[in-house]
Phi, psi and omega in degrees: 000132183284133182264131182252132174241134176301155188294325185294306177296330180292322178295320176296317175302314182293339181293344179268358183273153169274178187293322180297315181297320180297320177295323176294319182296327180298339182277354186290303179200181182296318180297315180293323179300317181294318180290317181291346178261009181299138178300330181299316181287318186284329177297318181299318180293319182294313179297319180296323188278321187247359165056041171257172185303140177302334181283350181294140177252159178297327179296322176297331180269001173097011178228168181275325183230161175291329176296316177298320179293320178301318178295315182297312186298312180293325174297321182293318178296317179293328178295319180287322183289332182262003185285170176240157182307328181287350177281354185253147170263131186254133177228149173237138173239120180256133180230113179280134179208146172262003178283175184254000178200154182229143182234152177210137176215147174290141170240014181254014171074028176056034175069026182286352181250161180247003177291145183299325183283348181268088184267173171285116183238134180243135172268128178241133175225144172247173184294345177275008178073025171270117185237130181214161178245134185235137169279116186290324183294320179272339183069035184232153175281132179252344175198155180227128177267162186299146173262121179248010165082002179249133184303131176270137177241352178209149179212139168215170182224158171239090187303331182296333181246005182052048179236154180239139179240130180233156171229132182256181184287348176269010177065031178265120177274129182233138178251125184245143169273118189285345183267318180277336178074025180236145177291134179268333178197156176224155176210127182256124178277153176276343179236165184293130178277127185235355175209152191204136175207143173241132185222161174251115181255174180291343177259006179117171181284142180221165169246132174250132180224140174243141183252178185290346181250017173086019179266137176252127179249140175242123179244145175274143172258133019254006188261358184057038174288133180284113181279315183199165176216131181234143173264111189264315186229170170271001183218181187298151175267100187283322183224145170221135184225126174272145180291166189305318179257019175060039175269328181232155169231132183259132180235145182205159169217135179283090181205143185298329183255012178239111182269146179302151177231145176237126178256147170278115191294325177304325184288337178275339184260326183256079188287338176283327181281322180244111180298334179217150179296144178261132182203168173218155178256132177268127181284080185202096185277163179052044179295124184245347178202148180211141181217120168290140177294124180298142174063015176219118198284332195247013186242137178223141177247132181242155179225137179224152179227129174252106187295321182290337176264353183056046186223138174243131183245141175238143178215143179239125183241149172248136178262144182209139174272127178235144179257119178244114187067236176252015184243138172276141172226160178257126178239143179251145178229123178286114184277317183197157176202156174201162177242141183243109180293132185254041182291325178249328180227139181241111177300138183237330179229153186224148170215166181221146176260171179281001178257022177062041177248136178255129174244136179216158180238142168255191182295327187233007183211161173246128184241138175240123183241155158287165182286354174266000174102359178284127179286120180266320184215151172216125177246118183267141179234000180304133016264007178291142183255126177282131179261323185200158176231134173229143184222143173223185182299344184247312190242155167236127183241126177254124181256132181257165187293342176270004180092350178285161188229138166255127181254125175243158175233141174290132177292139183297320190236030172210176179270003193261161173263147174244125181286125187264295184193169176247140174246119179248118183291139187289334179284130178265126173234137178303147184296344182281350181292148183287138178258137184253301187198151171244130180241149181212130165236195186282351182233357182210156174228132189229140171241138174243115182224166183230155176219092183066233184280358184248131172261143179238124170256111186250127188227138170246125179243134181285121187294319187288350179252002183282000000 
């Protein structure tokens, strides 16, 4: 006898299922299939997995339904992780400059769309204030922003709005329209700007900036109206990182007597609702690296190194809002910590998976730990020297000193990494050359390196996803 459940409680039950279980439930009968295909359920899974704004629609992302988008997006990720080097198209972009630094950021939203016209696009700026947007697949410039003659020292982008944010040596923050090539707004700080980020929150898009005396500024986009200012440290804010859903912002400076601070972001943006910013201090000195746990809003993992003790320490904290009386406070809770003796290997870069796994690189190896310090995997590379590690919820990319890359993918149903392939860039640069940045979206991997007065942007784009 067939058992009948009303649609409302069934929808509630299905809201606890993962994507695989939802697809299985859809096979039971027509009624279950209709409910298990609900946009409400699949949007929740998409937002959790890819961390974009709640206001985004599936039509904006190039599909009719959230279920279609989930299928396409996971197919895209699996295509890249299962690809071979010959599945990529290689492009080089050479840029002559007399400036002292070059910057690059995606403005195409990390490949979140499936429309043909939505390509991997990177914004490139040099310290001479030349700003341009490039189609990575074609290797051609598609727009050029105005050159205003003052050295740029920082750049970030907000792909959701196709805007670029720069800071020059006069401490002027500028917001640019990447299509029209003109500044939309400016704001000049009185102190040196040392950290910068642009994010899309539930209350709208903002710019976060940290200065040399420990002040954190929150600006509204697109007019750069100053929403709030908070004094975090007695010294410069070297790094700032927002949590995946922009609930928290983490600030740090690598110093023995300056402890990291975490702010509740709503308290910085809703100044009428919160008379003072809410924050907490993490008891973790000499912080050298920090990663919010992907797809988990309140957890952050920190790394510190004490050279004189030859010791690297890792600690994982959970953030929590608590109400005491009629007042909200922010509390931190130490979830796990461990120490790694560095007699032979010294961790230099850190990443975290959504399964509470820590990945870090030393000069000659890649290490995977549980958050309690149990070594799960070790990949040896000696005599090759690792230059940098970058990690996101899907991939881990190891960059070597010669510019080549090893691409790993997190296993779906285990704690381990799977080695996918190596990409060796065709351009030879001596290993002594300065390395700037590695960028990665779902369809491309980019390296920015320099050789004297020439910067090279070297890109691999996956053909089957273009």
